[in-house]
N, C-alpha and C positions, 0 to 999 in steps of 0.2 A: 324067618323074615329076614331080607337082607335092606339095605340103607335103602337103594331105589324103591323097592316095594314101599317101604313105610314113607318114604318122600313124599311119592305121589301118591300116597293114600287120604281121605278125606279127615278119617279120623282118628286113625291108628297113629298119628305123628307124635313125639314128645321131645321135640329137639334140644340137642345139649351141644354147647358149642366148646373145645379145646383151645386154650389160646398157648401158642410155646414162643418165646421171645429168644433171639439170640444177640449175645455182645461179645464178638471176638470168641474167647474159647467158655465162655458162662453161658447158661440157660436157666428160664424161669419158665414153670410149665404151671398153667393155671386152666381152671374150668369154669364155666356158667353155671353149673348143674349145684346141686346141696350136697351132692356126694362127690369123694376123691374118686376118679377115674384111674384105673391100671391099664396103659395101652403100650403097645410098642415099647418094652423095657422102661416106661418111664412111668412117674407118678402126677397126674394133675390134681392141684390141691383145690379146694372151691375159693372163689374169690368175689367179692363186690364190685365187679367191671359191668359197666352198661356200654353199648356201643350205639353210633348210630346204622342206618341202614345201608346196605351194600348195595348200590347203584352201578347200572351202567350208562355209558354215555358216550357221544360220538367224540367228545374231546377227553383224552387220556387223563389230562391234568383235571377232570371234574370227578374222577372214582375215587375221592379221598373218603376216608375213615376216621373218626373219634373216637377213642376210647376215653372212659370217664372211671380215676379211681377214687378211692376217700383217701384224702391229703395225708390220713397216716400210715398207708400201706407202704412194707418196707421197700418194693420194687422203683416206684414212683420217686423215693428220695432223692435219689442220683438225677432227677431232673429237676429239682428244686434250685433254683440260684445259680447253676451253671450246666452247660450238657455233658453227656458222659464221654469218656475218650474216645470208644469206638460206635461205630454205627449200631443200630437196635433195629434187626430185622423182625417180622411180626408173620406169623404163619396160623391162619385160623382153620381147625378141623371141625367138621360138623357130621354130627349123628344123632340118632335116637336111643332115649331110654327103651323105649318097647322094641328095638331091633334084638332080637337073639342072636343074631349073627355079628353082632360089635363091631360092623363096619365104619369107618370114619374116611370120610373123604376131604380134602383139601379145598376148602371153600374160598380163601382169601390169603393173598400173600402179599407184603410189602414191607416199608420200614417207617419207622417214627422219623419225621422231619423236625418236628417243634412240639414244645410244652409249655403249657402254661399253668398258674396257680390262684387256686381262690384261698378263703376261710378254711374251707372245709373238702375242696377236689381239687385234681391234680387232671388237666385234658392233655391227652395227649392226641396228637394230630398227626396221622398216618395218611402216605399214598402209595398206591399201588406199584406193586413191580414192575408194570407197563410202561408208566409214567416216565420213567429213567430212559424209554427208547425215544421219544420225542426231542428231548433236548439236543441241541446245538452244539456239537462238539468245541474246544476252543481253538480258534482259528490263529493263525501266524499273523504277527505284528512286526509293520514296517517301520521300527524304532533303531535307537541309537545304541542302547544297550541287549543285552543278548535275551531274546523272548523264552528260553529254553527253562524248565523248571531244573534245579540243581538236582543232579544224581538219575534224572529220568532218562529215558532210553534216545531221546531226541541228544542231551547233554552229552550222554557218554562218558562221564566221568564217574568211576567206580566208587560205590561208599564203601566197600569192603577194603580199599586203598588207602583210603585217608579214615578209618575209623582209629579213635583214640581210648583207650579204656584207662577209665578212671573211678575213683573211690570215694563215696559222699562222705566227706567228714561231720558235715553238719547241713541245715539248711532251714529256712522258714518257707511260707506260704507258696513262694514259688523262686527262690533263690536258692543257690547250692555253693557251698564250698567243696571243692574238692583237689584232691592229690592226681596230679599226672597232666594239668591245662596250663601252669603257671608258667612251663618253660615255652609256652607259645606265646607270639608276640600278642600284645590286647588287641582285641578284636578279631583275632583270627577264627573264632566260632560263633563271632556277631554272625545272624543271619541262616546259623546252623542249626542242628537237631541233637537233643540228648534221648535217649531211648533208654529204659528202664528193663529190670530182666522180666518182668510182668509184659512186656511187650507197649506200652505206654510211650508216647513220644510226645515229646514239646519242643515249641520254635523257641530258641536263643533270640533275643532280643539284645542283650549285651554278655560280652566278655571280657574282664579285665582280672589280670592275675590269675588267683584261683578262685575268684568268682564269677558264677556263670546265674545269668538273669534270666527267667523265662515267662513268657506272656501268658501265661495261665496256672493255678496254684496248682498244688498236688491234691491228689485225694489220697495218698496213702503215704506212712511214715517210711520216707526213703533215706533216712541216715543210716549208714554203713552198706549201702548197697553200692556194688559194682555197676556202673552204668558205662554206655558206649556215647562217646561224642563224636560228631561229625562237624568238620568246618563249614562256615557259611560263605556265600558269595555275593558281590554287590552287581554282578552282572556285568562288569564293564570289562573292558577286551583287555587292558592289562592285568588286570586281577586271573583273566583264565590261561593270561599266558605264564605268569610270573608263579600264581598258587597252585594252579592244576594240569599245566602244559598241555591244554585242551583247545589251542586255536583251530585247529582242523574243525574243530565242532561250534565255533561261536556263533552263535543264533542272531548277532544284532549287525545293525550297519552302520559301524562309526563313521562314515564318510558324507553321511546325508548334511546337506548344505542349511546353518542353523539359520541362515536368514533368507527368505525369499527372494529370487533375482531377480522378479519381475515387480512385485510392489514393496519392499523391502523391510515384510513384516516378517516378525519371529516364527520359524516354523519349529524349534524344539520347546 
């Protein structure tokens, strides 16, 4: 029998689901069945996962799915206290234990958007892949400072040309002491990015001498790692000129009047 035949039968079905989580280059594979499943050169191990029903709605935002894990499950430990460094996508495959053809059909696909924990459980809330289609993109704003994200296509500044390599001498939960950054003026990397060999990124909230402070703590031991550090931008016109020589792509409107010529109120 095939998946389609068993799925449509009244008595022969014995549904089993496979859960494939992907996060950057890492994968986790679980199954709702009591036995491990070998499929597509991957091993799906049993896990105590419960989920809400898959629904269809005229509103794409309504097609959400929740998964509940035991709190001591190793996969959900990364969602307790802080969010992972990379987006987590989920693909659910559905099959039947009674299907002799061992066919698996993609049943649901989306991503984890938030997590909540209780004393014994961790709940992951997921949204459908199609929900991203309804989001309105970022609109251009009429403002004094540049509206473009640094190193974006609209900005035009090459991150590779401004990359600085630094060696982490020591670190705390969210601060780094690095060689290679003290030769730059204080604040040069404030608002910039530090990238670790694993691909993890951290936003730099402060740079002073050889000290770099990030907005989020590190989830790994970074001592001794060689990192890439990229300078930040305060989106002011003079910074665009003096720091990046990028005035042609400046996305602000610095000559907006700060006082309303009609009512005298402030516009800035």
